[in-house]
Residue frames relative to the residue before (quaternion, step in Angstrom):
aa qw qx qy qz dx dy dz
M 1.0000 0.0000 0.0000 0.0000 0.00 0.00 0.00
S 0.1795 -0.7997 0.5650 0.0950 3.59 -0.90 0.87
I 0.5610 -0.5787 0.4757 0.3522 3.53 -1.30 0.38
Q 0.2669 -0.7468 0.5833 0.1752 3.57 -1.01 0.75
V 0.1947 -0.7812 0.5869 0.0857 3.57 -0.38 1.27
K 0.3027 -0.7819 0.5249 0.1464 3.57 -0.79 1.06
E 0.7827 -0.1837 0.1726 0.5690 3.58 0.87 -0.91
F 0.6111 -0.5103 0.4543 0.3998 3.52 -1.36 0.12
A 0.3007 -0.7847 0.5148 0.1697 3.65 -0.67 1.03
F 0.7143 -0.3503 0.2745 0.5401 3.60 0.62 -1.13
V 0.3479 -0.6269 0.6364 0.2847 3.51 -1.44 0.18
F 0.1685 -0.8161 0.5494 0.0613 3.60 -0.88 0.92
H 0.0583 -0.7579 0.6488 0.0351 3.53 -1.11 0.86
P 0.3167 -0.7206 0.5781 0.2151 3.58 -0.78 0.98
V 0.0445 -0.7926 0.6080 -0.0082 3.58 -1.00 0.85
T 0.3240 -0.7424 0.5468 0.2118 3.57 -1.26 0.22
D 0.7751 0.2989 -0.1387 0.5391 3.60 0.89 -0.95
I 0.2767 -0.8088 0.4965 0.1508 3.58 -0.09 1.29
P 0.6577 0.4921 -0.3549 0.4464 3.70 0.78 -0.73
A 0.6676 0.4787 -0.3051 0.4817 3.62 0.93 -0.83
T 0.6255 0.5397 -0.3254 0.4600 3.57 1.06 -0.78
R 0.6616 0.5014 -0.3047 0.4670 3.58 0.91 -0.92
K 0.6351 0.5239 -0.3351 0.4582 3.59 0.95 -0.82
F 0.6638 0.5100 -0.3019 0.4562 3.58 0.93 -0.91
Y 0.7641 0.3990 -0.2175 0.4579 3.60 0.63 -1.13
E 0.7379 0.4163 -0.2375 0.4752 3.60 0.94 -0.82
E 0.7608 0.3730 -0.2151 0.4856 3.60 0.81 -0.95
L 0.7325 0.4092 -0.2513 0.4825 3.61 0.73 -0.98
L 0.7725 0.3348 -0.1933 0.5037 3.60 0.73 -1.02
G 0.3694 -0.7693 0.4587 0.2478 3.61 1.21 -0.31
L 0.3614 0.7489 -0.4855 0.2697 3.59 1.13 0.56
N 0.3581 -0.7286 0.5507 0.1942 3.55 -1.16 0.72
I 0.4696 -0.6708 0.5015 0.2795 3.55 -1.05 0.84
G 0.2191 -0.7621 0.5976 0.1187 3.53 -0.98 0.92
L 0.7822 -0.0323 0.0680 0.6185 3.57 1.11 -0.75
Q 0.0832 0.7749 -0.6263 0.0186 3.55 -1.10 0.69
L 0.0382 -0.7887 0.6129 -0.0285 3.53 -0.95 1.00
E 0.1740 -0.7359 0.6419 0.1272 3.54 -1.03 0.82
F 0.3100 -0.7957 0.4992 0.1466 3.57 -0.28 1.34
A 0.7461 -0.0547 0.0899 0.6574 3.52 1.08 -0.89
P 0.6993 -0.4516 0.2921 0.4709 3.63 -1.10 0.31
G 0.8514 0.1206 -0.1292 0.4939 3.56 -0.69 1.18
Q 0.6396 0.4982 -0.3222 0.4889 3.61 1.28 -0.04
W 0.0217 -0.8666 0.4925 -0.0769 3.55 -0.20 1.36
W 0.0948 -0.6883 0.7121 0.1006 3.48 -1.45 0.49
I 0.0333 0.7974 -0.5981 0.0728 3.59 -0.60 1.16
E 0.1176 -0.7779 0.6142 0.0614 3.56 -0.93 0.93
Y 0.2037 -0.7579 0.6127 0.0937 3.54 -0.97 0.99
E 0.4078 -0.7011 0.5367 0.2325 3.55 -1.02 0.87
V 0.0573 0.7699 -0.6318 0.0686 3.58 -0.83 1.03
A 0.8206 -0.2387 0.1116 0.5072 3.56 -0.28 1.31
G 0.7607 -0.3934 0.2010 0.4756 3.57 0.85 0.98
Q 0.6622 0.4408 -0.3035 0.5244 3.58 1.27 0.11
A 0.4053 -0.7181 0.5177 0.2282 3.57 -1.25 0.38
L 0.1305 -0.7198 0.6777 0.0751 3.50 -1.07 0.94
A 0.1274 -0.8247 0.5505 0.0244 3.57 -0.39 1.27
V 0.0575 -0.7488 0.6590 0.0411 3.53 -1.16 0.77
S 0.0878 0.8064 -0.5796 0.0778 3.56 -1.01 0.74
N 0.2382 -0.7268 0.6238 0.1608 3.49 -1.23 0.67
A 0.6036 0.5645 -0.3403 0.4485 3.58 1.32 0.19
M 0.7245 0.3654 -0.2103 0.5454 3.57 1.28 -0.10
P 0.4370 -0.7088 0.4769 0.2813 3.61 -0.79 0.89
G 0.2031 0.7653 -0.5990 0.1194 3.52 -1.23 0.44
K 0.4633 -0.6572 0.5194 0.2893 3.53 -1.33 0.22
I 0.6021 -0.5347 0.4481 0.3883 3.54 -1.21 0.58
T 0.1769 -0.8174 0.5447 0.0619 3.58 -0.90 0.95
S 0.1497 -0.7722 0.6094 0.1000 3.52 -1.36 0.23
A 0.4944 0.7104 -0.3867 0.3183 3.59 1.18 0.44
L 0.5970 0.5902 -0.3592 0.4077 3.62 1.23 0.00
A 0.0124 -0.7688 0.6393 -0.0067 3.58 -0.95 0.95
L 0.1287 -0.7900 0.5979 0.0434 3.58 -0.87 1.01
E 0.3811 -0.7066 0.5525 0.2241 3.57 -0.95 0.92
V 0.1079 -0.7901 0.6018 0.0442 3.60 -0.89 0.95
A 0.5729 -0.6099 0.4354 0.3318 3.55 -1.23 0.53
D 0.8028 0.0527 0.0205 0.5935 3.59 1.01 -0.82
L 0.3132 -0.7937 0.4932 0.1695 3.57 -0.23 1.27
D 0.6470 0.5195 -0.3339 0.4472 3.61 0.96 -0.77
A 0.6472 0.4954 -0.3128 0.4877 3.60 1.02 -0.78
A 0.6280 0.5285 -0.3325 0.4645 3.60 1.04 -0.77
L 0.6507 0.5076 -0.3155 0.4685 3.59 0.95 -0.85
A 0.6455 0.5141 -0.3222 0.4639 3.60 0.95 -0.84
A 0.6570 0.5059 -0.3096 0.4653 3.61 0.97 -0.83
V 0.6421 0.5154 -0.3160 0.4713 3.59 0.97 -0.85
Q 0.6746 0.4880 -0.2953 0.4685 3.59 0.89 -0.89
A 0.6493 0.5158 -0.3155 0.4615 3.61 0.98 -0.84
A 0.6821 0.4762 -0.2768 0.4810 3.59 1.09 -0.72
G 0.4323 -0.7181 0.4464 0.3134 3.58 1.24 -0.28
A 0.3639 0.7217 -0.5075 0.2988 3.59 1.19 0.43
P 0.4581 -0.7181 0.4478 0.2721 3.60 -0.83 0.89
L 0.3452 -0.7111 0.5778 0.2034 3.53 -1.06 0.84
A 0.2864 -0.7288 0.5966 0.1759 3.55 -1.07 0.79
Q 0.7838 0.0254 0.0160 0.6202 3.57 1.22 -0.59
A 0.4372 -0.6889 0.5195 0.2537 3.55 -0.91 0.97
V 0.7248 -0.4204 0.3071 0.4513 3.56 -1.30 0.15
M 0.1227 -0.7617 0.6350 0.0388 3.52 -0.99 1.00
E 0.2395 -0.7695 0.5817 0.1100 3.56 -1.02 0.89
F 0.0164 0.7640 -0.6442 0.0322 3.53 -1.01 0.92
P 0.6810 -0.5006 0.3085 0.4364 3.64 -1.05 0.44
P 0.7906 0.3225 -0.2156 0.4738 3.67 0.79 -0.81
C 0.8302 0.1357 -0.0105 0.5406 3.62 1.18 -0.39
R 0.2337 -0.6971 0.6468 0.2027 3.50 -1.50 0.00
M 0.0635 0.8059 -0.5860 0.0562 3.60 -1.11 0.61
F 0.0391 -0.7435 0.6613 0.0914 3.50 -1.40 0.23
I 0.3528 -0.7382 0.5410 0.1948 3.56 -1.25 0.37
V 0.1128 -0.7794 0.6159 0.0199 3.55 -0.92 1.05
R 0.3366 -0.7245 0.5621 0.2142 3.58 -1.19 0.54
D 0.3774 -0.6828 0.5690 0.2599 3.56 -1.06 0.77
P 0.7328 -0.4431 0.2632 0.4443 3.66 -1.19 0.17
A 0.6824 0.4655 -0.2942 0.4807 3.62 1.16 -0.47
G 0.5973 -0.5817 0.3594 0.4191 3.59 1.28 -0.21
N 0.4307 0.6742 -0.4819 0.3573 3.60 1.25 0.03
E 0.3047 -0.7616 0.5453 0.1726 3.58 -0.91 0.89
I 0.0811 -0.7843 0.6151 0.0019 3.54 -0.91 1.02
T 0.2756 -0.7468 0.5845 0.1571 3.55 -0.78 1.05
L 0.1502 -0.7344 0.6546 0.0983 3.55 -0.96 0.93
H 0.0959 -0.8409 0.5254 -0.0870 3.51 -0.57 1.33
Q 0.0019 -0.7753 0.6312 0.0227 3.57 -1.15 0.65
R 0.3670 -0.7134 0.5587 0.2104 3.51 -0.84 1.05
K 0.4168 -0.6788 0.5436 0.2646 3.56 -1.14 0.66
A 0.5905 -0.5641 0.4352 0.3790 3.55 -1.19 0.55
R 0.4182 -0.6887 0.5301 0.2642 3.56 -1.00 0.80
T 0.2144 -0.7871 0.5676 0.1113 3.53 -0.99 0.86
């Protein structure tokens, strides 16, 4: 017997500093909140809407630092300039591949997020 998966639920990043996390995801990445719950004073679960999917961050749930999230951006050079201006640490400089370009940035908790841009097809 196999499990019947219905849909994608969410991607989760454990965090510790909610104000710094909110600044990173809301101000730098420009993500919109889809859901936010304060379980107890200072203990948060926040979901950001990303193309109909949820990226969840929480300081109320245990987890390990991750590096499996890649977000498509409209302009990689502008994204890199914004990340550098915000002082967010890079985990990997821009990498070039035949179909795409990308770099990796760390959120305030150390989770690695790849910012990716597909190249125009010729």
